[in-house]
C-alpha positions, 0 to 999 in steps of 0.5 A, a space after each residue: 729446174 722448177 719443173 723437174 723439182 715438181 716431178 717429185 712432188 707430183 709422182 709422190 702425191 698422185 693417186 694410182 696403183 699401189 703394189 698389191 701387197 698386204 698393207 693394213 690399216 692398223 697402227 698395232 700391226 704396222 708398228 710391228 713390221 706388219 706382222 700379225 697374221 697369227 695374232 690380229 683379228 684385223 689380218 686373220 678372220 679366224 682370230 674373230 672367235 668366242 674364246 680369242 683375246 680378252 676383249 668383249 667389244 672393240 669399236 674402232 672410231 677412226 683409223 688412218 694410214 698414209 705411206 710412201 714407197 720408193 723401192 726403186 730409188 726413184 728419189 735418189 736418181 732425181 735428186 742426183 740428176 737435179 743437184 749433181 748432173 743437170 745443175 752442174 750441167 747448166 753451170 758448166 764453165 764453157 769458158 775454160 773449155 774454150 781457153 783450152 781450145 784457144 791455147 791448143 790453136 795457139 801452140 798449133 800455130 806456134 809449131 806451124 811457125 817452128 816448121 816454116 823456120 826448120 832448117 835440117 842443117 840448124 839443129 837449134 831449129 829442130 830443137 825449136 821444132 820439138 819444143 814446140 811439140 811438147 808445148 802442143 802436146 801439153 795444150 792438147 792434153 789440157 784440151 782433151 781434159 776439159 772435153 772429157 770433163 764435159 762430155 762425161 757430164 753429158 753422159 752422166 746427165 743422159 744415164 742418170 736421166 734414163 735411170 729414173 725412168 720407169 721407177 714407180 713411186 707408190 702412195 697409200 691413204 687408207 681410212 676406215 672404221 670398225 666393229 668387232 665382238 669376238 665373244 658370244 655365240 656368233 662372233 662377228 667383225 664388220 668394217 667399213 673403209 675407203 682406201 686409195 692406192 697411188 703409183 706414178 712413174 716417168 716414161 722416158 721419150 728417147 727424143 729427149 735425149 737426142 739433143 745430148 747425143 748430138 752434143 756427144 757426137 760434136 765433142 767426139 768430132 772435134 777430138 778426132 780432129 785434134 787426134 788427127 792434128 797430133 798424128 800430123 805433128 808426129 809425121 811432121 817431127 819424123 819428117 824433120 828428123 829424116 831430112 836432119 839426118 840426111 844432112 840436107 839443106 833447104 831446096 836440096 831437092 831430095 825425098 827427105 825435103 819433099 816428105 817434110 814439105 808434104 808432112 808440113 802442108 798436112 799439118 798446117 791444114 789440119 791446124 786450120 781445120 782445128 782452129 776453125 772448126 764447125 761442128 755438124 750440130 753447130 756446138 762448135 762455131 769456129 773452134 769454140 763452144 757455143 754457150 746457147 747450143 751447149 745449154 740448150 741441149 737439154 732444155 727442161 722446157 722442151 721435153 716430150 717425156 710423160 708422167 703415167 698415173 694409174 689408180 684405184 680407189 676401194 670403198 669396201 664394207 666387210 663382215 667376218 666371222 669365225 669358229 672355234 675347234 678346241 683340240 689337245 694342242 690348244 685351239 683351232 680356228 677357221 674364219 672368213 671375211 666377205 667383202 663388198 666392194 665399190 672400185 674406181 679405176 682412174 688413169 692419166 698420162 701427163 706431158 712433162 711440160 704441163 706438170 705445172 698446170 696439173 689439176 688432180 681433179 681428173 682423179 675424180 672425173 677420169 674413172 671407171 666404176 665397178 661394184 664387185 666382191 671378194 673373200 678373205 680366208 684364214 686359219 689359225 692354231 694356238 698352242 698352250 705352254 704352261 709357264 712359256 706362254 701361248 704360241 700361235 701359228 696362222 695363215 691368211 689368203 686374202 682377195 681369194 677371187 682374181 679379178 681384172 678392172 679397166 681404166 678409162 684409157 683401157 689399161 688394166 689393174 689387177 687384184 690377185 690372191 695373196 698368201 701369208 703365214 706367220 708365227 707369234 709368242 704371247 705372255 701377259 707382258 709381251 708379244 713377238 710376231 713374225 710373218 712371211 708372204 708366201 706368194 709374190 705379189 704383183 703391182 696393181 698398175 705401177 710398182 715393185 713386186 712384193 714379198 714381205 717379211 715382218 718381225 715385230 714385238 709389243 711390250 705391255 708397260 703398266 697395262 695402259 701403254 704398249 711399246 712396239 717396234 718392228 722391221 719389214 723387208 721386201 724380199 722381192 726388191 734389194 735394199 727395200 727394208 724399213 724400220 717400224 715403232 709405235 705406241 698404244 695408249 689405253 688408261 681407260 676403255 678409250 685406246 689411241 694407237 700410233 706408228 710410224 716407219 722409215 727406211 733405215 739407211 736413207 741418204 737424204 730428206 727425199 729418200 726419207 720422204 718417199 720410204 716412210 709412213 704413218 698410221 693412228 687410230 682411235 678405238 673403244 675397248 673393253 
């Protein structure tokens, strides 16, 4: 159990390939559902222009974002396996099953005795045989129920273990600082960041389920023998009834007597088979469950499945600028951000049995290094509406140049272009913004595809506090929405921003943990 529990922690803590979606290191953006293409210079380089916004100087002293994403509900599957299936499986009361099997053997023995006492000329003996049949049928039902409970539990254990295979958990740790000068002849923004994106998944080895399948085979074989015993009993009752209807008597030598004797012999032989049943895979020994064989059918200390980690750490220097083109509608802006990148790609396959001994130092040791660059492009148009505030629309293309990188063991990660569009409305007191990814973005290595829809708003309270909330949904995955909230405090030129997010319909603590995030920054703005 301990090793299986560590699986969740290792998958959550491993640094590796996160989804290659648009995730920004900004509490202002993340608190509003991740939306801001038409309202944030961080997301759209077109907004770093002379006439954009009231700020003359913006220095971000430090910004940090941490998040976990479990779009394929790995956490729920693991919890169900650990708490509902594996624990119940290992604590199963085999004594009840063995008692039921013993009662069935006893009832079958009583039936065999009633058959030996049967006399076609004595109606009471036929009644006794039928009463023995009823008792055996009741014992059979009880045994089939006990075996069925155990068989269903084994099947659920297998199904659930299989269900959290190939369900990656993604992790991100983003840190950075930046400077924006949005006014002047040459507006610019410069940012330095160090971002680690992570993902890991369990790769199932079918051999780990082999013993569970052996258990199912033995249970099915036992139930087959019980079914044969019931058929032998039915044949015996029919033969007894036919001999009685023929007004026979012991030793009359009629075909009915011979049929009864043959049926009785077949029943007795099958009764011995059930009572002394030894299954092929040694789950049953002399008609009883062998506890050790049953428990060890799923031994967490003897699994061959692996934890697969693939990752990228990106250190980036980004310089962006934009230009304004006033027009009759308002203002049209274009911008670009050039990015110089140092990328370290790493991968590791950890044997499940070694998870307790994992040293995360391999993240630093097992890397391939790349120096490269990329480019972001943006456009924005504002619409002045007297009395109604300002409307803006925008679009951005991030990572214009597609690139592929290899880990030390030859696996590839890809960084491909991503396109997002958005619209927003601004007043002195409020801001409402909405974004939509126009591309469905593949993960870097492990993870679900992403196509985010974000919606958020901000309320300017007292000019020194900004209250924010939002909603984001991954349209590429079912049930992958989050709710966001945050606050910005700026009583002077110093501004503190915080945001957090979580899955709104989480089932338990694991589900909440694996679908949550936090972002904070400290900046000087005036």
